[in-house]
Every structure is written in C-alpha cells, then in structure tokens.
VEXMAR-407120 format. One record per residue: x, y, z of N, C-alpha, C, O in turn; residue in three letters. Coordinates in steps of 0.1 Angstrom, whole numbers, plus 5000, padded with zeros to 4 digits. Example, Ala and Ser with C-alpha at 12.3 -4.5 7.8 and 13.67 -1.06 7.14 Angstrom:
<pts>
513249435078512349555078513249675078514249675085ALA;512849785071513749895071512950005079513450115080SER;
</pts>
This chain:
<pts>
844415783441843615803429842515703429841415723423MET;842715583434841715473434840515523442839415493439THR;840715593454839615633462838815733454837515733455LEU;839415823446838715913438837815843428836615873426PHE;838315733421837515663412836415583419835315563413TYR;836615533431835515473438834415563441833215533440ILE;834715683446833715783449832915823436831715833436VAL;833615843425833015873412832115753408831015783403ILE;832615633410831815513406830515503414829415473409CYS;830615533427829415533436828415633431827215613430ILE;828915753428828015863423827415823410826215843408TYR;828215763401827615723387826615613389825615623382LEU;826815523397825915413399824615463405823515423401VAL;824715553415823515613421822715693411821515683410GLY;823415773402822815853392822215763381821115793376TYR;822815643379822315553369820915503374820015493366LEU;820815463387819515413392818515523392817315493389PHE;818915643395817915753395817415783381816215793379TYR;818315783371818015803357817115693352816215713344SER;817515563355816815453351815315453356814415413349TRP;815215493369813815503375813015593367811815563363TYR;813515713364812715813356812415763342811415793336TRP;813415693336813215643323812115543322811315533313GLN;812015463333811015353334809615413336808615353333ALA;809515533342808315603345807615673333806515723334MET;808315683322807815763311806615693305806515583301ILE;805515783304804315733298804215773283803715693275ASP;804715893279804615943266806015963261806616063265TYR;806515873253808015883249808315983238807515993229ARG;809416043240810016133229810916043221811215923225ALA;811516103211812516023203813816013211814216103218ARG;814515903208815815883215816815983210816916013198PHE;817616033219818616133216819916063215820616023225ARG;820416033203821615953200822816033204823915983205ILE;822716173205823916253208824516223221825716233223SER;823716173231824316143244825216023243826216013250SER;824915923234825815813232827015853224828115803227VAL;826915933214828015983206829016063215830216043214ILE;828516153223829416233232830116143242831316163245TRP;829416033247830115943256831215863249832315843255ALA;830915823237832015753229833215843226834315803226LEU;832915973223834016063221834816083234836016083233ILE;834116103245834816113258835715993261836816013265PHE;835115873259835915753262837015733253838115693257LEU;836815763240838015743230839115853233840215823231SER;838715973237839716063241840416023254841616033255LEU;839715963263840315913276841315803273842315793279GLY;840915713264841815603260843015653253844115603255PHE;842815743244844015793236844915873245846115883241SER;844515933256845316013265845815923276846415973286LEU;845615793276846015693286845415713300846015683310ASP;844215773300843515783313842915653318842715623330TYR;842515573308841715443311842515323309841915213307PHE;843815323308844615213305844915123317845615023315ASN;844615163329844815083340843714983342842615023348ASP;843814853338842714763338842414703353843014603356PRO;841614773360841214723373839714723375839014783366ASN;839214673385837714663387837114793388836014813382LEU;837714893395837015023396836915093383835915153380VAL;838015083375838015143361836915083352836315153345MET;836814953353835814883345834414923349833614933340ASN;834214933362832814973367832615113362831415143358VAL;833615203363833415343358833015343344832115413340PHE;833715273335833515283321832115223318831415273309ILE;831815103324830515043321829315133326828315143319ALA;829415193338828415283343828215403334827115443331ALA;829315453330829315573321828615543308827815623303PHE;828915423302828215383289826715363291825915403283LEU;826415293302824915263304824215393307823115413303VAL;824815483315824215613317823915693304822915753302ILE;824915683295824715753282823615693274822915773267SER;823415563275822315503268820915533274820015573268ILE;820915523288819615553295819215703294818115733292VAL;820215793294819915933293819415973279818916083277ASP;819515893269819015923256817515913256816815963246GLY;816815843265815415833266814815953273815315993284PHE;813716003268813116123274811616113271811116033263SER;810816193278809416193275808616253287809216333295GLY;807416223288806516273298806116173308805716063304LEU;806116203321805616113331804416183338804016293334THR;803816113348802716173354803016293363802216383364LYS;804316293368804716403377805716503371805716613375LYS;806516453362807616543357807916513342807516423336ARG;808616613336809116603323810516543324811316603331LEU;810716433317812116373317812816413305812416393293VAL;814016473307814816533296816116453295816416373304ILE;816816463284818116403282819116503287819316613281SER;819916463296821016543301821716483313821116413321GLY;823016523314823816463325823616543338823716483349TYR;823216663337823216743349821816773355821616793366PHE;820816763346819416783350818616673343818616683330LYS;817916593350817216483343815716503343815016463333ARG;815116573353813716593353813416743356814216813361THR;812216783351811716913354810216903358809416823352ILE;809916963369808516963374807617043365808017143359LYS;806416993363805517063354805117203359804817293351TYR;805217223372804917353378806017453374805817573375SER;807217403370808317493366808217533351808917623347ASP;807317473343807217503329806317623328805217623332VAL;806917723321806117853319805517863305804417913304ALA;806117803295805617813281806117703273807217653275HIS;805317653263805717543254805517593240804517643236ILE;806617573232806517603218806617473210807617403212THR;805717453201805717333193806017373179805417463173LEU;806917303173807317323159807117193151807817093154ILE;806317203141806117083133807217083122807317173114GLN;808016973122809216963113808716883101808316773103VAL;808916943089808516863077809516753074810716783072PRO;809016633075809916513071809116423062807916433060THR;809816343055809216253045808716123052807816063047THR;809416073062809115943068808015953078806915903076ASN;808316013090807416013101807116163104807916253101LYS;805916183110805616323115806616343127806716263135PRO;807116463127808016503138807616643144807416733136THR;807516643157807116763164808216793174808516703182VAL;808816913173809816953183809117043194808417143190MET;809217003206808617073217809717143225810617073230ALA;809617273226810517353234809817393247808817473246ILE;810417353258809817383271810617493278811817473280PHE;810017613280810717723287810217723301809017713304GLN;811217723310810917723325810717863330811017963323THR;810317873343810218003349811618073351811618193352ASN;812617993351814018053352814618083339815818113338ARG;813818093328814218123315815218023309816118063301ARG;815117903313815917793306815017723296813817713299GLN;815517673286814817603276815317463274816517433273ALA;814417363273814717223270813817183259812717223257TYR;814317093250813517043239813416893239814316823243TYR;812316843234812016703231811516693217810816783212LEU;811816583210811216553197810316443198810616333204ARG;809116453192808116353192807816303178807816383169PHE;807616173176807216123163805716103163805315983160SER;805016203165803516203165803016313157803716413153ARG;801716313155801016433149800916543159800916513171GLN;800916663155800916783164799716783172799716833184ILE;798516743167797316743175797416643187796916673197SER;798016533184798216433195799116483206798916463218ASP;800216553202801216613211800516713220800716723232VAL;799716803213799016913221798016853231798016893242ILE;797316753227796316683236797016623248796516633259MET;798116553245798816483256799516593265799516573277THR;800116693260800716803268799616863277799916893289LEU;798416893272797416953280797016863292796716903303ARG;797116733289796716633300797816643311797416623323LYS;799116663307800116663317800416803324800516803336TYR;800416903316800817033321799617113325799717213333VAL;798417083321797217153324796917273315797617283304GLY;795917353318795617453309796217593312796017683305SER;796917593323797517723327798817753320799417863321ASN;799417663313800717683305800317703291799617623284VAL;800817813285800617843271801317753262802517723264GLY;800617713251801217633241801117713228800017743223ILE;802317733222802317813209802817713198803717633200GLU;802117713187802417633176803017713164802417813160VAL;804217663160804917733149805117633137805117513139ARG;805217693125805417603113806817643107807217763108GLN;807517543102808717573095808317573080807617483075ILE;808817673073808417683059809317593050809117593038MET;
</pts>
C-alpha cells in the first residue's frame, strides 16, 4: 500500500507544479473559488473519520499536504495569454481555440460588481468564472484574449 501512496504523491506533486505554473501565469484574475478548499476539507475529514489517514508516516503527510496545497492553488482562475485557467481537479486549462461561445451575466450585488462568464467549448462543455469587474471591462479583456471570432452574449438577471 505504501507504493500506491508514493505513486499518488508523485502524481499530486507533479500536478501541483503544473497547476501552480498556470496560476502564476494568470494576467486577468477571476474570483477565488472557495468550494475547492471546502471539498478538500470534507474529503480529508471523511478520510480521517474512516481511519484512512491515521498512519502517521512521511508518505501520508506529503499526500495530505500536497492535496491541501492543490485545493488552495486550484481555487485561483482567470485568463492567461495562451489559455483560460479554470478551477478543477481534472481539467485546469482550456485553449482559446476550443472556446465556441461566451455568455456574460451581470449579477446584481450590493458590494462589488460581479460578472459571471460561461465559456462553452466546441465539445459542448461549459465552464464558468466570476469576475469582480464591470461588464464593459470584462468584454474588452475577453476580446483581447479570445479575438473577435468568438461570440459574446450578455444577459441580465432581473
């Protein structure tokens, strides 16, 4: 079982550096997604309550630490020069050439302006980011990154 945890730790540390690289490349930041940290804490508390993580050795400590850091780093998302960085454990980036359509929804809030951007890919998958900016700023920035060949639709919530 220790060999299994070593392989998983190597994979997690590799994914951590990959994810950290893309997080560092973000030019236009979206809002932090706290749900990735909450789900990681739920997973770890479930693991501890079922006695999966009670063997205190180096490999288990590295596994838990890498998993926690990954959950924090994966909460950051935004736009880079080459790709869209999303929050997710299984897919971290999307090429701008894969984006088919963007829907922007201005969310009425009292504190900050919030715009939800839904990116639909050519494979009919949808990913969303939330920005704490004005909708005109988000549109201008998206045009700079995705170009003019991707349609941007603006919707309002009543």
